All heavy atoms as a GROMACS GRO file, in nm:
protein
  581
    1PHE      N    1  -1.885  -1.737  -0.398
    1PHE     CA    2  -1.783  -1.665  -0.324
    1PHE      C    3  -1.715  -1.561  -0.412
    1PHE      O    4  -1.693  -1.448  -0.368
    1PHE     CB    5  -1.681  -1.762  -0.265
    1PHE     CG    6  -1.562  -1.693  -0.204
    1PHE    CD1    7  -1.574  -1.624  -0.085
    1PHE    CD2    8  -1.439  -1.696  -0.266
    1PHE    CE1    9  -1.465  -1.560  -0.027
    1PHE    CE2   10  -1.329  -1.632  -0.209
    1PHE     CZ   11  -1.342  -1.565  -0.090
    2GLU      N   12  -1.681  -1.599  -0.535
    2GLU     CA   13  -1.607  -1.507  -0.623
    2GLU      C   14  -1.689  -1.381  -0.652
    2GLU      O   15  -1.634  -1.270  -0.652
    2GLU     CB   16  -1.566  -1.577  -0.752
    2GLU     CG   17  -1.467  -1.690  -0.730
    2GLU     CD   18  -1.338  -1.647  -0.662
    2GLU    OE1   19  -1.291  -1.533  -0.685
    2GLU    OE2   20  -1.285  -1.726  -0.583
    3ASP      N   21  -1.819  -1.397  -0.678
    3ASP     CA   22  -1.904  -1.280  -0.702
    3ASP      C   23  -1.908  -1.190  -0.580
    3ASP      O   24  -1.893  -1.068  -0.591
    3ASP     CB   25  -2.046  -1.324  -0.738
    3ASP     CG   26  -2.055  -1.386  -0.876
    3ASP    OD1   27  -1.967  -1.360  -0.960
    3ASP    OD2   28  -2.151  -1.462  -0.899
    4TRP      N   29  -1.930  -1.249  -0.463
    4TRP     CA   30  -1.937  -1.171  -0.340
    4TRP      C   31  -1.803  -1.102  -0.314
    4TRP      O   32  -1.798  -0.984  -0.279
    4TRP     CB   33  -1.975  -1.259  -0.221
    4TRP     CG   34  -1.964  -1.188  -0.090
    4TRP    CD1   35  -2.054  -1.100  -0.038
    4TRP    CD2   36  -1.855  -1.194   0.002
    4TRP    NE1   37  -2.008  -1.051   0.083
    4TRP    CE2   38  -1.885  -1.108   0.109
    4TRP    CE3   39  -1.734  -1.263   0.005
    4TRP    CZ2   40  -1.800  -1.091   0.217
    4TRP    CZ3   41  -1.650  -1.246   0.112
    4TRP    CH2   42  -1.683  -1.160   0.217
    5ARG      N   43  -1.693  -1.177  -0.331
    5ARG     CA   44  -1.561  -1.122  -0.302
    5ARG      C   45  -1.531  -0.999  -0.388
    5ARG      O   46  -1.475  -0.900  -0.340
    5ARG     CB   47  -1.452  -1.227  -0.319
    5ARG     CG   48  -1.315  -1.173  -0.280
    5ARG     CD   49  -1.211  -1.278  -0.283
    5ARG     NE   50  -1.191  -1.320  -0.422
    5ARG     CZ   51  -1.094  -1.400  -0.460
    5ARG    NH1   52  -1.011  -1.450  -0.371
    5ARG    NH2   53  -1.082  -1.433  -0.586
    6SER      N   54  -1.570  -1.004  -0.513
    6SER     CA   55  -1.549  -0.890  -0.601
    6SER      C   56  -1.625  -0.767  -0.550
    6SER      O   57  -1.570  -0.655  -0.544
    6SER     CB   58  -1.593  -0.925  -0.743
    6SER     OG   59  -1.582  -0.814  -0.828
    7LEU      N   60  -1.750  -0.787  -0.513
    7LEU     CA   61  -1.829  -0.676  -0.458
    7LEU      C   62  -1.773  -0.630  -0.322
    7LEU      O   63  -1.770  -0.511  -0.292
    7LEU     CB   64  -1.975  -0.718  -0.442
    7LEU     CG   65  -2.051  -0.740  -0.573
    7LEU    CD1   66  -2.187  -0.803  -0.544
    7LEU    CD2   67  -2.067  -0.610  -0.650
    8TRP      N   68  -1.729  -0.726  -0.241
    8TRP     CA   69  -1.672  -0.696  -0.109
    8TRP      C   70  -1.548  -0.606  -0.124
    8TRP      O   71  -1.532  -0.509  -0.051
    8TRP     CB   72  -1.636  -0.825  -0.037
    8TRP     CG   73  -1.567  -0.808   0.093
    8TRP    CD1   74  -1.436  -0.837   0.121
    8TRP    CD2   75  -1.622  -0.759   0.216
    8TRP    NE1   76  -1.408  -0.809   0.251
    8TRP    CE2   77  -1.520  -0.760   0.313
    8TRP    CE3   78  -1.748  -0.715   0.251
    8TRP    CZ2   79  -1.541  -0.719   0.443
    8TRP    CZ3   80  -1.768  -0.673   0.383
    8TRP    CH2   81  -1.666  -0.675   0.476
    9LYS      N   82  -1.461  -0.639  -0.221
    9LYS     CA   83  -1.341  -0.558  -0.241
    9LYS      C   84  -1.378  -0.415  -0.283
    9LYS      O   85  -1.317  -0.319  -0.237
    9LYS     CB   86  -1.250  -0.623  -0.345
    9LYS     CG   87  -1.181  -0.747  -0.290
    9LYS     CD   88  -1.085  -0.806  -0.391
    9LYS     CE   89  -1.021  -0.928  -0.331
    9LYS     NZ   90  -0.878  -0.918  -0.323
   10SER      N   91  -1.482  -0.401  -0.365
   10SER     CA   92  -1.528  -0.268  -0.404
   10SER      C   93  -1.586  -0.193  -0.285
   10SER      O   94  -1.564  -0.072  -0.268
   10SER     CB   95  -1.633  -0.278  -0.516
   10SER     OG   96  -1.576  -0.330  -0.632
   11TYR      N   97  -1.660  -0.264  -0.200
   11TYR     CA   98  -1.717  -0.206  -0.079
   11TYR      C   99  -1.605  -0.155   0.012
   11TYR      O  100  -1.609  -0.041   0.061
   11TYR     CB  101  -1.802  -0.311  -0.007
   11TYR     CG  102  -1.851  -0.275   0.129
   11TYR    CD1  103  -1.964  -0.195   0.145
   11TYR    CD2  104  -1.787  -0.321   0.243
   11TYR    CE1  105  -2.011  -0.162   0.272
   11TYR    CE2  106  -1.833  -0.290   0.370
   11TYR     CZ  107  -1.945  -0.211   0.384
   11TYR     OH  108  -1.991  -0.179   0.509
   12CYS      N  109  -1.504  -0.237   0.033
   12CYS     CA  110  -1.391  -0.198   0.118
   12CYS      C  111  -1.317  -0.079   0.059
   12CYS      O  112  -1.279   0.014   0.132
   12CYS     CB  113  -1.297  -0.316   0.139
   12CYS     SG  114  -1.368  -0.450   0.237
   13ALA      N  115  -1.297  -0.079  -0.073
   13ALA     CA  116  -1.227   0.032  -0.139
   13ALA      C  117  -1.306   0.162  -0.123
   13ALA      O  118  -1.247   0.269  -0.101
   13ALA     CB  119  -1.205   0.000  -0.287
   14PHE      N  120  -1.438   0.154  -0.133
   14PHE     CA  121  -1.522   0.272  -0.115
   14PHE      C  122  -1.498   0.336   0.021
   14PHE      O  123  -1.493   0.459   0.034
   14PHE     CB  124  -1.670   0.236  -0.131
   14PHE     CG  125  -1.764   0.350  -0.106
   14PHE    CD1  126  -1.789   0.443  -0.204
   14PHE    CD2  127  -1.825   0.364   0.018
   14PHE    CE1  128  -1.874   0.550  -0.180
   14PHE    CE2  129  -1.911   0.471   0.042
   14PHE     CZ  130  -1.935   0.564  -0.057
   15TYR      N  131  -1.482   0.252   0.124
   15TYR     CA  132  -1.459   0.302   0.259
   15TYR      C  133  -1.311   0.319   0.289
   15TYR      O  134  -1.273   0.343   0.404
   15TYR     CB  135  -1.526   0.211   0.362
   15TYR     CG  136  -1.675   0.231   0.366
   15TYR    CD1  137  -1.761   0.139   0.306
   15TYR    CD2  138  -1.730   0.345   0.424
   15TYR    CE1  139  -1.899   0.159   0.308
   15TYR    CE2  140  -1.866   0.366   0.426
   15TYR     CZ  141  -1.950   0.273   0.368
   15TYR     OH  142  -2.086   0.293   0.368
   16ASP      N  143  -1.227   0.305   0.187
   16ASP     CA  144  -1.082   0.320   0.201
   16ASP      C  145  -1.029   0.226   0.310
   16ASP      O  146  -0.943   0.263   0.389
   16ASP     CB  147  -1.047   0.466   0.231
   16ASP     CG  148  -0.906   0.501   0.189
   16ASP    OD1  149  -0.850   0.430   0.103
   16ASP    OD2  150  -0.850   0.599   0.242
   17ALA      N  151  -1.083   0.104   0.311
   17ALA     CA  152  -1.044   0.004   0.410
   17ALA      C  153  -0.963  -0.106   0.340
   17ALA      O  154  -0.990  -0.141   0.226
   17ALA     CB  155  -1.168  -0.057   0.475
   18SER      N  156  -0.867  -0.158   0.411
   18SER     CA  157  -0.786  -0.266   0.358
   18SER      C  158  -0.814  -0.391   0.442
   18SER      O  159  -0.782  -0.396   0.560
   18SER     CB  160  -0.637  -0.229   0.367
   18SER     OG  161  -0.559  -0.336   0.321
   19VAL      N  162  -0.877  -0.491   0.379
   19VAL     CA  163  -0.908  -0.616   0.447
   19VAL      C  164  -0.832  -0.726   0.375
   19VAL      O  165  -0.849  -0.746   0.254
   19VAL     CB  166  -1.060  -0.645   0.444
   19VAL    CG1  167  -1.091  -0.776   0.514
   19VAL    CG2  168  -1.137  -0.530   0.509
   20ASP      N  169  -0.744  -0.796   0.447
   20ASP     CA  170  -0.662  -0.897   0.382
   20ASP      C  171  -0.744  -1.019   0.339
   20ASP      O  172  -0.857  -1.038   0.382
   20ASP     CB  173  -0.545  -0.938   0.473
   20ASP     CG  174  -0.590  -0.998   0.604
   20ASP    OD1  175  -0.669  -1.095   0.603
   20ASP    OD2  176  -0.545  -0.949   0.709
   21ASP      N  177  -0.684  -1.101   0.252
   21ASP     CA  178  -0.753  -1.216   0.196
   21ASP      C  179  -0.793  -1.317   0.304
   21ASP      O  180  -0.900  -1.379   0.294
   21ASP     CB  181  -0.668  -1.284   0.090
   21ASP     CG  182  -0.657  -1.202  -0.038
   21ASP    OD1  183  -0.745  -1.115  -0.061
   21ASP    OD2  184  -0.563  -1.225  -0.115
   22ALA      N  185  -0.710  -1.335   0.406
   22ALA     CA  186  -0.741  -1.431   0.512
   22ALA      C  187  -0.867  -1.387   0.588
   22ALA      O  188  -0.954  -1.470   0.618
   22ALA     CB  189  -0.623  -1.446   0.608
   23THR      N  190  -0.878  -1.258   0.617
   23THR     CA  191  -0.995  -1.207   0.688
   23THR      C  192  -1.119  -1.216   0.600
   23THR      O  193  -1.228  -1.251   0.646
   23THR     CB  194  -0.972  -1.063   0.735
   23THR    OG1  195  -0.856  -1.061   0.819
   23THR    CG2  196  -1.091  -1.008   0.810
   24THR      N  197  -1.103  -1.186   0.471
   24THR     CA  198  -1.214  -1.197   0.377
   24THR      C  199  -1.265  -1.341   0.371
   24THR      O  200  -1.386  -1.366   0.378
   24THR     CB  201  -1.172  -1.147   0.238
   24THR    OG1  202  -1.144  -1.007   0.247
   24THR    CG2  203  -1.280  -1.170   0.134
   25SER      N  204  -1.175  -1.437   0.361
   25SER     CA  205  -1.214  -1.578   0.358
   25SER      C  206  -1.280  -1.620   0.489
   25SER      O  207  -1.379  -1.693   0.489
   25SER     CB  208  -1.092  -1.666   0.331
   25SER     OG  209  -1.044  -1.644   0.202
   26PHE      N  210  -1.226  -1.572   0.601
   26PHE     CA  211  -1.284  -1.603   0.732
   26PHE      C  212  -1.425  -1.545   0.743
   26PHE      O  213  -1.516  -1.610   0.794
   26PHE     CB  214  -1.194  -1.550   0.843
   26PHE     CG  215  -1.239  -1.586   0.980
   26PHE    CD1  216  -1.246  -1.718   1.020
   26PHE    CD2  217  -1.274  -1.488   1.071
   26PHE    CE1  218  -1.287  -1.752   1.149
   26PHE    CE2  219  -1.316  -1.520   1.198
   26PHE     CZ  220  -1.322  -1.653   1.237
   27THR      N  221  -1.444  -1.424   0.693
   27THR     CA  222  -1.577  -1.363   0.694
   27THR      C  223  -1.674  -1.448   0.614
   27THR      O  224  -1.787  -1.473   0.658
   27THR     CB  225  -1.571  -1.220   0.637
   27THR    OG1  226  -1.488  -1.141   0.721
   27THR    CG2  227  -1.709  -1.157   0.626
   28TRP      N  228  -1.633  -1.494   0.496
   28TRP     CA  229  -1.721  -1.578   0.414
   28TRP      C  230  -1.756  -1.708   0.487
   28TRP      O  231  -1.871  -1.752   0.484
   28TRP     CB  232  -1.654  -1.608   0.280
   28TRP     CG  233  -1.743  -1.684   0.187
   28TRP    CD1  234  -1.728  -1.813   0.147
   28TRP    CD2  235  -1.864  -1.638   0.125
   28TRP    NE1  236  -1.830  -1.850   0.063
   28TRP    CE2  237  -1.915  -1.743   0.047
   28TRP    CE3  238  -1.932  -1.516   0.126
   28TRP    CZ2  239  -2.032  -1.732  -0.027
   28TRP    CZ3  240  -2.048  -1.506   0.052
   28TRP    CH2  241  -2.096  -1.612  -0.023
   29GLN      N  242  -1.660  -1.768   0.556
   29GLN     CA  243  -1.688  -1.891   0.630
   29GLN      C  244  -1.788  -1.864   0.742
   29GLN      O  245  -1.875  -1.948   0.770
   29GLN     CB  246  -1.558  -1.951   0.687
   29GLN     CG  247  -1.467  -2.006   0.579
   29GLN     CD  248  -1.538  -2.104   0.487
   29GLN    OE1  249  -1.603  -2.197   0.532
   29GLN    NE2  250  -1.526  -2.082   0.357
   30ARG      N  251  -1.777  -1.750   0.808
   30ARG     CA  252  -1.875  -1.716   0.912
   30ARG      C  253  -2.013  -1.693   0.852
   30ARG      O  254  -2.114  -1.731   0.913
   30ARG     CB  255  -1.830  -1.592   0.991
   30ARG     CG  256  -1.710  -1.622   1.078
   30ARG     CD  257  -1.675  -1.506   1.166
   30ARG     NE  258  -1.628  -1.394   1.084
   30ARG     CZ  259  -1.590  -1.278   1.132
   30ARG    NH1  260  -1.596  -1.254   1.261
   30ARG    NH2  261  -1.548  -1.182   1.052
   31ILE      N  262  -2.020  -1.634   0.734
   31ILE     CA  263  -2.148  -1.615   0.665
   31ILE      C  264  -2.214  -1.750   0.640
   31ILE      O  265  -2.335  -1.766   0.655
   31ILE     CB  266  -2.128  -1.536   0.534
   31ILE    CG1  267  -2.100  -1.389   0.564
   31ILE    CG2  268  -2.249  -1.552   0.442
   31ILE    CD1  269  -2.054  -1.308   0.444
   32LEU      N  270  -2.134  -1.848   0.600
   32LEU     CA  271  -2.186  -1.982   0.567
   32LEU      C  272  -2.220  -2.066   0.689
   32LEU      O  273  -2.292  -2.165   0.678
   32LEU     CB  274  -2.086  -2.057   0.480
   32LEU     CG  275  -2.058  -1.996   0.342
   32LEU    CD1  276  -1.953  -2.080   0.271
   32LEU    CD2  277  -2.185  -1.984   0.260
   33ASP      N  278  -2.168  -2.029   0.805
   33ASP     CA  279  -2.188  -2.107   0.929
   33ASP      C  280  -2.328  -2.080   0.985
   33ASP      O  281  -2.356  -1.968   1.031
   33ASP     CB  282  -2.082  -2.069   1.031
   33ASP     CG  283  -2.090  -2.148   1.159
   33ASP    OD1  284  -2.190  -2.219   1.183
   33ASP    OD2  285  -1.993  -2.139   1.238
   34PRO      N  286  -2.417  -2.180   0.984
   34PRO     CA  287  -2.554  -2.156   1.033
   34PRO      C  288  -2.561  -2.124   1.183
   34PRO      O  289  -2.660  -2.072   1.230
   34PRO     CB  290  -2.627  -2.286   1.001
   34PRO     CG  291  -2.521  -2.389   0.988
   34PRO     CD  292  -2.397  -2.317   0.939
   35ASP      N  293  -2.454  -2.152   1.256
   35ASP     CA  294  -2.452  -2.124   1.400
   35ASP      C  295  -2.393  -1.987   1.433
   35ASP      O  296  -2.389  -1.948   1.550
   35ASP     CB  297  -2.374  -2.234   1.474
   35ASP     CG  298  -2.442  -2.368   1.464
   35ASP    OD1  299  -2.568  -2.372   1.464
   35ASP    OD2  300  -2.371  -2.470   1.456
   36PHE      N  301  -2.345  -1.915   1.332
   36PHE     CA  302  -2.287  -1.784   1.356
   36PHE      C  303  -2.389  -1.677   1.316
   36PHE      O  304  -2.452  -1.688   1.211
   36PHE     CB  305  -2.157  -1.766   1.275
   36PHE     CG  306  -2.072  -1.655   1.325
   36PHE    CD1  307  -1.988  -1.672   1.434
   36PHE    CD2  308  -2.078  -1.530   1.266
   36PHE    CE1  309  -1.911  -1.567   1.482
   36PHE    CE2  310  -2.002  -1.425   1.312
   36PHE     CZ  311  -1.919  -1.444   1.420
   37PRO      N  312  -2.407  -1.573   1.395
   37PRO     CA  313  -2.513  -1.474   1.369
   37PRO      C  314  -2.477  -1.370   1.263
   37PRO      O  315  -2.494  -1.250   1.281
   37PRO     CB  316  -2.535  -1.410   1.506
   37PRO     CG  317  -2.402  -1.417   1.572
   37PRO     CD  318  -2.342  -1.548   1.523
   38MET      N  319  -2.423  -1.418   1.151
   38MET     CA  320  -2.390  -1.330   1.038
   38MET      C  321  -2.455  -1.391   0.914
   38MET      O  322  -2.449  -1.512   0.894
   38MET     CB  323  -2.239  -1.322   1.020
   38MET     CG  324  -2.195  -1.231   0.907
   38MET     SD  325  -2.014  -1.227   0.886
   38MET     CE  326  -1.963  -1.144   1.036
   39HIS      N  327  -2.519  -1.307   0.834
   39HIS     CA  328  -2.589  -1.355   0.716
   39HIS      C  329  -2.557  -1.264   0.598
   39HIS      O  330  -2.523  -1.147   0.616
   39HIS     CB  331  -2.740  -1.356   0.740
   39HIS     CG  332  -2.778  -1.426   0.866
   39HIS    ND1  333  -2.781  -1.562   0.878
   39HIS    CD2  334  -2.811  -1.376   0.987
   39HIS    CE1  335  -2.816  -1.595   1.001
   39HIS    NE2  336  -2.835  -1.483   1.070
   40CYS      N  337  -2.572  -1.319   0.478
   40CYS     CA  338  -2.548  -1.242   0.357
   40CYS      C  339  -2.661  -1.266   0.258
   40CYS      O  340  -2.708  -1.379   0.244
   40CYS     CB  341  -2.415  -1.283   0.294
   40CYS     SG  342  -2.372  -1.190   0.146
   41ARG      N  343  -2.703  -1.160   0.195
   41ARG     CA  344  -2.801  -1.169   0.088
   41ARG      C  345  -2.736  -1.112  -0.037
   41ARG      O  346  -2.670  -1.009  -0.032
   41ARG     CB  347  -2.926  -1.088   0.122
   41ARG     CG  348  -3.015  -1.158   0.223
   41ARG     CD  349  -3.046  -1.065   0.337
   41ARG     NE  350  -3.130  -1.130   0.436
   41ARG     CZ  351  -3.086  -1.172   0.553
   41ARG    NH1  352  -2.958  -1.158   0.584
   41ARG    NH2  353  -3.167  -1.227   0.641
   42LEU      N  354  -2.754  -1.183  -0.148
   42LEU     CA  355  -2.698  -1.139  -0.275
   42LEU      C  356  -2.812  -1.096  -0.366
   42LEU      O  357  -2.918  -1.160  -0.368
   42LEU     CB  358  -2.618  -1.251  -0.341
   42LEU     CG  359  -2.498  -1.303  -0.263
   42LEU    CD1  360  -2.437  -1.422  -0.336
   42LEU    CD2  361  -2.395  -1.194  -0.243
   43ALA      N  362  -2.790  -0.991  -0.442
   43ALA     CA  363  -2.888  -0.944  -0.539
   43ALA      C  364  -2.833  -0.969  -0.679
   43ALA      O  365  -2.717  -0.938  -0.707
   43ALA     CB  366  -2.914  -0.795  -0.520
   44PHE      N  367  -2.917  -1.030  -0.763
   44PHE     CA  368  -2.876  -1.061  -0.899
   44PHE      C  369  -2.959  -0.980  -0.998
   44PHE      O  370  -3.079  -0.965  -0.981
   44PHE     CB  371  -2.893  -1.210  -0.928
   44PHE     CG  372  -2.789  -1.294  -0.861
   44PHE    CD1  373  -2.805  -1.336  -0.730
   44PHE    CD2  374  -2.673  -1.330  -0.928
   44PHE    CE1  375  -2.709  -1.412  -0.667
   44PHE    CE2  376  -2.576  -1.406  -0.867
   44PHE     CZ  377  -2.593  -1.448  -0.735
   45LEU      N  378  -2.893  -0.930  -1.101
   45LEU     CA  379  -2.958  -0.864  -1.213
   45LEU      C  380  -2.927  -0.950  -1.334
   45LEU      O  381  -2.810  -0.965  -1.371
   45LEU     CB  382  -2.904  -0.723  -1.231
   45LEU     CG  383  -2.963  -0.641  -1.342
   45LEU    CD1  384  -3.114  -0.624  -1.323
   45LEU    CD2  385  -2.895  -0.505  -1.350
   46ASP      N  386  -3.032  -1.008  -1.390
   46ASP     CA  387  -3.015  -1.112  -1.490
   46ASP      C  388  -2.936  -1.225  -1.422
   46ASP      O  389  -2.980  -1.276  -1.322
   46ASP     CB  390  -2.951  -1.060  -1.619
   46ASP     CG  391  -3.040  -0.956  -1.686
   46ASP    OD1  392  -3.163  -0.975  -1.687
   46ASP    OD2  393  -2.985  -0.856  -1.736
   47GLU      N  394  -2.818  -1.258  -1.469
   47GLU     CA  395  -2.740  -1.363  -1.402
   47GLU      C  396  -2.613  -1.308  -1.340
   47GLU      O  397  -2.520  -1.383  -1.308
   47GLU     CB  398  -2.710  -1.475  -1.501
   47GLU     CG  399  -2.836  -1.548  -1.544
   47GLU     CD  400  -2.807  -1.670  -1.629
   47GLU    OE1  401  -2.694  -1.721  -1.626
   47GLU    OE2  402  -2.899  -1.714  -1.698
   48THR      N  403  -2.611  -1.176  -1.320
   48THR     CA  404  -2.493  -1.111  -1.264
   48THR      C  405  -2.520  -1.068  -1.121
   48THR      O  406  -2.621  -1.006  -1.092
   48THR     CB  407  -2.457  -0.986  -1.349
   48THR    OG1  408  -2.435  -1.027  -1.484
   48THR    CG2  409  -2.335  -0.916  -1.296
   49CYS      N  410  -2.426  -1.102  -1.033
   49CYS     CA  411  -2.437  -1.059  -0.894
   49CYS      C  412  -2.413  -0.908  -0.890
   49CYS      O  413  -2.305  -0.860  -0.925
   49CYS     CB  414  -2.335  -1.133  -0.809
   49CYS     SG  415  -2.355  -1.104  -0.633
   50ALA      N  416  -2.516  -0.833  -0.850
   50ALA     CA  417  -2.511  -0.687  -0.859
   50ALA      C  418  -2.501  -0.618  -0.724
   50ALA      O  419  -2.477  -0.498  -0.717
   50ALA     CB  420  -2.634  -0.637  -0.933
   51GLY      N  421  -2.521  -0.691  -0.615
   51GLY     CA  422  -2.515  -0.628  -0.484
   51GLY      C  423  -2.522  -0.729  -0.373
   51GLY      O  424  -2.550  -0.847  -0.396
   52PHE      N  425  -2.493  -0.683  -0.252
   52PHE     CA  426  -2.499  -0.771  -0.135
   52PHE      C  427  -2.535  -0.690  -0.011
   52PHE      O  428  -2.520  -0.567  -0.008
   52PHE     CB  429  -2.366  -0.844  -0.112
   52PHE     CG  430  -2.258  -0.758  -0.053
   52PHE    CD1  431  -2.241  -0.749   0.084
   52PHE    CD2  432  -2.174  -0.684  -0.134
   52PHE    CE1  433  -2.142  -0.669   0.140
   52PHE    CE2  434  -2.076  -0.603  -0.080
   52PHE     CZ  435  -2.060  -0.596   0.056
   53ALA      N  436  -2.581  -0.760   0.088
   53ALA     CA  437  -2.601  -0.702   0.221
   53ALA      C  438  -2.555  -0.806   0.322
   53ALA      O  439  -2.593  -0.923   0.313
   53ALA     CB  440  -2.747  -0.668   0.245
   54VAL      N  441  -2.470  -0.766   0.413
   54VAL     CA  442  -2.426  -0.853   0.523
   54VAL      C  443  -2.490  -0.799   0.650
   54VAL      O  444  -2.485  -0.678   0.676
   54VAL     CB  445  -2.272  -0.855   0.537
   54VAL    CG1  446  -2.231  -0.932   0.661
   54VAL    CG2  447  -2.207  -0.915   0.413
   55THR      N  448  -2.552  -0.887   0.725
   55THR     CA  449  -2.610  -0.847   0.854
   55THR      C  450  -2.542  -0.927   0.965
   55THR      O  451  -2.510  -1.045   0.948
   55THR     CB  452  -2.761  -0.872   0.859
   55THR    OG1  453  -2.789  -1.009   0.828
   55THR    CG2  454  -2.835  -0.783   0.760
   56VAL      N  455  -2.518  -0.858   1.076
   56VAL     CA  456  -2.457  -0.920   1.193
   56VAL      C  457  -2.549  -0.893   1.311
   56VAL      O  458  -2.579  -0.778   1.343
   56VAL     CB  459  -2.317  -0.860   1.222
   56VAL    CG1  460  -2.252  -0.929   1.340
   56VAL    CG2  461  -2.228  -0.868   1.099
   57LEU      N  462  -2.595  -1.000   1.374
   57LEU     CA  463  -2.678  -0.986   1.494
   57LEU      C  464  -2.588  -0.992   1.616
   57LEU      O  465  -2.497  -1.076   1.622
   57LEU     CB  466  -2.783  -1.096   1.499
   57LEU     CG  467  -2.882  -1.099   1.382
   57LEU    CD1  468  -2.974  -1.220   1.394
   57LEU    CD2  469  -2.962  -0.971   1.376
   58HIS      N  470  -2.611  -0.902   1.711
   58HIS     CA  471  -2.528  -0.903   1.831
   58HIS      C  472  -2.608  -0.848   1.948
   58HIS      O  473  -2.711  -0.783   1.932
   58HIS     CB  474  -2.399  -0.822   1.810
   58HIS     CG  475  -2.423  -0.678   1.776
   58HIS    ND1  476  -2.433  -0.580   1.872
   58HIS    CD2  477  -2.441  -0.616   1.657
   58HIS    CE1  478  -2.455  -0.463   1.813
   58HIS    NE2  479  -2.460  -0.483   1.682
   59ALA      N  480  -2.558  -0.876   2.066
   59ALA     CA  481  -2.623  -0.828   2.187
   59ALA      C  482  -2.606  -0.678   2.199
   59ALA      O  483  -2.509  -0.620   2.150
   59ALA     CB  484  -2.563  -0.897   2.310
   60GLY      N  485  -2.702  -0.616   2.265
   60GLY     CA  486  -2.696  -0.472   2.290
   60GLY      C  487  -2.704  -0.445   2.439
   60GLY      O  488  -2.738  -0.533   2.518
   61THR      N  489  -2.676  -0.324   2.476
   61THR     CA  490  -2.682  -0.286   2.618
   61THR      C  491  -2.809  -0.212   2.654
   61THR      O  492  -2.839  -0.196   2.771
   61THR     CB  493  -2.561  -0.198   2.654
   61THR    OG1  494  -2.561  -0.082   2.569
   61THR    CG2  495  -2.431  -0.275   2.638
   62TRP      N  496  -2.886  -0.168   2.555
   62TRP     CA  497  -3.007  -0.091   2.581
   62TRP      C  498  -3.134  -0.171   2.562
   62TRP      O  499  -3.243  -0.123   2.594
   62TRP     CB  500  -3.013   0.031   2.489
   62TRP     CG  501  -2.907   0.133   2.513
   62TRP    CD1  502  -2.806   0.128   2.605
   62TRP    CD2  503  -2.890   0.255   2.443
   62TRP    NE1  504  -2.729   0.239   2.596
   62TRP    CE2  505  -2.778   0.320   2.496
   62TRP    CE3  506  -2.959   0.316   2.339
   62TRP    CZ2  507  -2.733   0.443   2.450
   62TRP    CZ3  508  -2.914   0.438   2.293
   62TRP    CH2  509  -2.803   0.501   2.349
   63VAL      N  510  -3.122  -0.290   2.503
   63VAL     CA  511  -3.239  -0.372   2.474
   63VAL      C  512  -3.208  -0.518   2.506
   63VAL      O  513  -3.091  -0.557   2.518
   63VAL     CB  514  -3.283  -0.361   2.326
   63VAL    CG1  515  -3.328  -0.219   2.294
   63VAL    CG2  516  -3.170  -0.403   2.233
   64CYS      N  517  -3.312  -0.599   2.518
   64CYS     CA  518  -3.294  -0.741   2.544
   64CYS      C  519  -3.281  -0.823   2.415
   64CYS      O  520  -3.222  -0.930   2.413
   64CYS     CB  521  -3.410  -0.796   2.628
   64CYS     SG  522  -3.423  -0.720   2.790
   65GLU      N  523  -3.337  -0.770   2.306
   65GLU     CA  524  -3.334  -0.840   2.178
   65GLU      C  525  -3.199  -0.815   2.108
   65GLU      O  526  -3.133  -0.716   2.136
   65GLU     CB  527  -3.448  -0.792   2.086
   65GLU     CG  528  -3.584  -0.814   2.141
   65GLU     CD  529  -3.627  -0.707   2.242
   65GLU    OE1  530  -3.560  -0.601   2.250
   65GLU    OE2  531  -3.724  -0.730   2.313
   66PRO      N  532  -3.165  -0.901   2.014
   66PRO     CA  533  -3.044  -0.877   1.936
   66PRO      C  534  -3.057  -0.750   1.852
   66PRO      O  535  -3.166  -0.711   1.813
   66PRO     CB  536  -3.032  -0.999   1.844
   66PRO     CG  537  -3.122  -1.102   1.903
   66PRO     CD  538  -3.228  -1.028   1.979
   67ILE      N  539  -2.945  -0.688   1.825
   67ILE     CA  540  -2.936  -0.570   1.740
   67ILE      C  541  -2.879  -0.616   1.606
   67ILE      O  542  -2.793  -0.705   1.602
   67ILE     CB  543  -2.846  -0.464   1.804
   67ILE    CG1  544  -2.907  -0.414   1.933
   67ILE    CG2  545  -2.817  -0.350   1.709
   67ILE    CD1  546  -2.816  -0.326   2.015
   68CYS      N  547  -2.923  -0.555   1.498
   68CYS     CA  548  -2.875  -0.592   1.366
   68CYS      C  549  -2.785  -0.482   1.311
   68CYS      O  550  -2.827  -0.366   1.301
   68CYS     CB  551  -2.994  -0.615   1.272
   68CYS     SG  552  -2.943  -0.664   1.105
   69TYR      N  553  -2.663  -0.518   1.277
   69TYR     CA  554  -2.569  -0.427   1.211
   69TYR      C  555  -2.572  -0.462   1.063
   69TYR      O  556  -2.560  -0.578   1.025
   69TYR     CB  557  -2.429  -0.444   1.269
   69TYR     CG  558  -2.325  -0.361   1.199
   69TYR    CD1  559  -2.316  -0.225   1.222
   69TYR    CD2  560  -2.236  -0.420   1.110
   69TYR    CE1  561  -2.222  -0.147   1.156
   69TYR    CE2  562  -2.140  -0.343   1.045
   69TYR     CZ  563  -2.134  -0.207   1.068
   69TYR     OH  564  -2.040  -0.131   1.003
   70LEU      N  565  -2.588  -0.362   0.976
   70LEU     CA  566  -2.600  -0.383   0.833
   70LEU      C  567  -2.479  -0.326   0.759
   70LEU      O  568  -2.441  -0.212   0.781
   70LEU     CB  569  -2.728  -0.316   0.781
   70LEU     CG  570  -2.748  -0.311   0.630
   70LEU    CD1  571  -2.765  -0.451   0.573
   70LEU    CD2  572  -2.866  -0.224   0.596
   71GLU      N  573  -2.420  -0.409   0.674
   71GLU     CA  574  -2.316  -0.363   0.581
   71GLU      C  575  -2.370  -0.375   0.442
   71GLU      O  576  -2.431  -0.474   0.408
   71GLU     CB  577  -2.189  -0.448   0.593
   71GLU     CG  578  -2.120  -0.433   0.725
   71GLU     CD  579  -1.992  -0.516   0.734
   71GLU    OE1  580  -1.981  -0.621   0.668
   71GLU    OE2  581  -1.903  -0.474   0.807
   0.00000   0.00000   0.00000
């Protein structure tokens, strides 16, 4: 969590977004929930967490399959 949170804060700062700690923690809990359609992949360089990708699957109006939103 700590590695991801550090990268998450940098991601939010890049987009000039302010996400409070409660929302950040809630997002992490949703990532960990196998029943929630949000997933996270972490990239490591040596033993350092160097990047992440969060994907959110959701319904769309133009297709029958889920749509993937990538952060």
